[in-house]
MITIZA-278683 format. One record per residue: residue number from 1; x, y, z of N, C-alpha, C in turn; residue in one letter. Coordinates in nm, 4 decimals, decimal comma. Layout:
<nodes>
   rovex      neast     nnorth        nup     caeast    canorth       caup      ceast     cnorth        cup   fike
     NUM          X          Y          Z          X          Y          Z          X          Y          Z      A
...
</nodes>
This chain:
<nodes>
   rovex      neast     nnorth        nup     caeast    canorth       caup      ceast     cnorth        cup   fike
       1    -5,4882    -3,5638     4,2055    -5,3719    -3,6321     4,1518    -5,3303    -3,5642     4,0228      M
       2    -5,2088    -3,5824     3,9868    -5,1570    -3,5140     3,8699    -5,1329    -3,6117     3,7566      T
       3    -5,1394    -3,5603     3,6364    -5,1097    -3,6434     3,5206    -4,9591    -3,6495     3,5012      A
       4    -4,9111    -3,7617     3,4556    -4,7680    -3,7809     3,4347    -4,7452    -3,8222     3,2903      D
       5    -4,7262    -3,7261     3,2035    -4,6942    -3,7499     3,0632    -4,7910    -3,8470     2,9967      H
       6    -4,9189    -3,8398     3,0282    -5,0164    -3,9230     2,9613    -5,0214    -4,0665     3,0095      G
       7    -4,9466    -4,1006     3,1123    -4,9459    -4,2371     3,1621    -5,0554    -4,2626     3,2645      D
       8    -5,1468    -4,1731     3,2805    -5,2514    -4,1873     3,3807    -5,2206    -4,1032     3,5024      G
       9    -5,3107    -4,1029     3,5987    -5,2902    -4,0186     3,7168    -5,1792    -4,0721     3,8070      P
      10    -5,0914    -3,9831     3,8453    -4,9846    -4,0159     3,9394    -4,9870    -3,9133     4,0512      H
      11    -4,9160    -3,9394     4,1567    -4,9282    -3,8574     4,2777    -4,7980    -3,7912     4,3196      V
      12    -4,7006    -3,7860     4,2331    -4,5680    -3,7362     4,2724    -4,5717    -3,5963     4,3326      R
      13    -4,6556    -3,5091     4,2793    -4,6593    -3,3723     4,3315    -4,7211    -3,3647     4,4709      Q
      14    -4,7898    -3,4678     4,5130    -4,8513    -3,4692     4,6462    -4,7661    -3,5421     4,7499      L
      15    -4,6568    -3,6033     4,7075    -4,5820    -3,6888     4,7993    -4,5219    -3,6142     4,9174      L
      16    -4,4706    -3,4950     4,8961    -4,4138    -3,4188     5,0077    -4,5175    -3,3930     5,1156      G
      17    -4,6330    -3,3468     5,0739    -4,7409    -3,3212     5,1700    -4,7900    -3,4509     5,2333      A
      18    -4,7926    -3,5586     5,1558    -4,8354    -3,6887     5,2082    -4,7384    -3,7377     5,3160      Y
      19    -4,6092    -3,7288     5,2893    -4,5077    -3,7722     5,3861    -4,5180    -3,6910     5,5145      V
      20    -4,5464    -3,5626     5,5011    -4,5569    -3,4759     5,6190    -4,6938    -3,4818     5,6854      L
      21    -4,7816    -3,5680     5,6335    -4,9180    -3,5838     5,6853    -4,9949    -3,4518     5,6800      D
      22    -4,9745    -3,3785     5,5699    -5,0363    -3,2478     5,5548    -5,1583    -3,2511     5,4624      A
      23    -5,1973    -3,3685     5,4152    -5,3152    -3,3797     5,3297    -5,4357    -3,4152     5,4155      L
      24    -5,5524    -3,3681     5,3728    -5,6723    -3,4099     5,4438    -5,7084    -3,5517     5,3994      D
      25    -5,8046    -3,6122     5,4669    -5,8406    -3,7514     5,4387    -5,8849    -3,7723     5,2941      D
      26    -5,9550    -3,6739     5,2378    -6,0016    -3,6856     5,0997    -5,8869    -3,6894     5,0004      D
      27    -5,7729    -3,6324     5,0371    -5,6557    -3,6337     4,9499    -5,5620    -3,7499     4,9812      E
      28    -5,5439    -3,7822     5,1073    -5,4446    -3,8841     5,1428    -5,4906    -4,0258     5,1092      S
      29    -5,6179    -4,0549     5,1193    -5,6659    -4,1905     5,0883    -5,6377    -4,2299     4,9437      A
      30    -5,6677    -4,1445     4,8449    -5,6338    -4,1826     4,7074    -5,4832    -4,1953     4,6848      P
      31    -5,4037    -4,1133     4,7529    -5,2585    -4,1234     4,7397    -5,2132    -4,2595     4,7930      V
      32    -5,2622    -4,2987     4,9092    -5,2248    -4,4276     4,9679    -5,2626    -4,5431     4,8753      A
      33    -5,3813    -4,5380     4,8187    -5,4239    -4,6435     4,7261    -5,3347    -4,6464     4,6025      R
      34    -5,3019    -4,5295     4,5505    -5,2184    -4,5224     4,4314    -5,0795    -4,5803     4,4594      H
      35    -5,0230    -4,5493     4,5756    -4,8898    -4,5985     4,6095    -4,8863    -4,7507     4,6201      L
      36    -4,9978    -4,8120     4,6532    -5,0036    -4,9576     4,6626    -4,9959    -5,0250     4,5257      Q
      37    -5,0342    -4,9542     4,4202    -5,0379    -5,0186     4,2890    -4,9404    -4,9599     4,1868      R
      38    -4,8697    -4,8524     4,2212    -4,7799    -4,7881     4,1262    -4,6372    -4,7916     4,1797      C
      39    -4,5547    -4,8749     4,1191    -4,4176    -4,8887     4,1640    -4,3349    -4,7623     4,1488      G
      40    -4,3590    -4,6875     4,0406    -4,2818    -4,5639     4,0197    -4,3118    -4,4615     4,1277      R
      41    -4,4375    -4,4438     4,1597    -4,4726    -4,3465     4,2641    -4,4303    -4,3967     4,4016      C
      42    -4,4370    -4,5284     4,4243    -4,3928    -4,5846     4,5522    -4,2431    -4,5610     4,5709      A
      43    -4,1649    -4,5753     4,4642    -4,0213    -4,5487     4,4729    -3,9951    -4,4013     4,4995      A
      44    -4,0721    -4,3146     4,4355    -4,0579    -4,1708     4,4586    -4,0961    -4,1366     4,6031      A
      45    -4,1976    -4,2036     4,6565    -4,2391    -4,1841     4,7956    -4,1227    -4,2164     4,8908      Y
      46    -4,0550    -4,3270     4,8666    -3,9428    -4,3670     4,9522    -3,8346    -4,2594     4,9487      V
      47    -3,8051    -4,2067     4,8314    -3,7040    -4,1021     4,8199    -3,7436    -3,9775     4,8981      E
      48    -3,8692    -3,9369     4,8856    -3,9164    -3,8176     4,9577    -3,9132    -3,8430     5,1076      V
      49    -3,9582    -3,9602     5,1504    -3,9603    -3,9924     5,2933    -3,8186    -3,9940     5,3502      A
      50    -3,7223    -4,0472     5,2738    -3,5835    -4,0478     5,3205    -3,5285    -3,9060     5,3320      E
      51    -3,5607    -3,8214     5,2356    -3,5134    -3,6826     5,2395    -3,5703    -3,6098     5,3600      A
      52    -3,6978    -3,6301     5,3873    -3,7610    -3,5657     5,5030    -3,6959    -3,6153     5,6316      V
      53    -3,6669    -3,7442     5,6382    -3,6010    -3,7990     5,7572    -3,4632    -3,7381     5,7773      S
      54    -3,3889    -3,7220     5,6694    -3,2566    -3,6613     5,6797    -3,2644    -3,5150     5,7206      L
      55    -3,3602    -3,4427     5,6681    -3,3767    -3,3021     5,7051    -3,4090    -3,2869     5,8535      L
      56    -3,4809    -3,3830     5,9080    -3,5167    -3,3777     6,0498    -3,3944    -3,3884     6,1406      A
      57    -3,2854    -3,4406     6,0876    -3,1628    -3,4540     6,1666    -3,0847    -3,3239     6,1777      L
      58    -3,1169    -3,2266     6,0946    -3,0442    -3,1001     6,0928    -3,0946    -3,0049     6,1995      L
      59    -3,0030    -2,9256     6,2529    -3,0382    -2,8184     6,3448    -3,0516    -2,6895     6,2647      D
      60    -3,1095    -2,5883     6,3234    -3,1233    -2,4591     6,2595    -2,9865    -2,4053     6,2189      V
      61    -2,8878    -2,4250     6,3045    -2,7522    -2,3784     6,2759    -2,6966    -2,4442     6,1488      E
      62    -2,7281    -2,5709     6,1288    -2,6829    -2,6422     6,0080    -2,7421    -2,5787     5,8834      D
      63    -2,8626    -2,5335     5,8913    -2,9312    -2,4759     5,7761    -2,8806    -2,3354     5,7436      L
      64    -2,8270    -2,2654     5,8438    -2,7805    -2,1292     5,8238    -2,6372    -2,1248     5,7736      L
      65    -2,5651    -2,2325     5,7799    -2,4249    -2,2348     5,7357    -2,4134    -2,2354     5,5866      E
</nodes>
């Protein structure tokens, strides 16, 4: 987990990998626990998850334009 301006450990830098299920169990379990108790990181998680969902709607042709 990463430090966030001295406010304690936060997980924002891991959220992309977490949303894509690219973390191993040793990494994803602490992220999941943190998201349950940290409103700021939970809100950031929702934003990342929405962005990933929107990207999934694009075709390769859309990305090349």
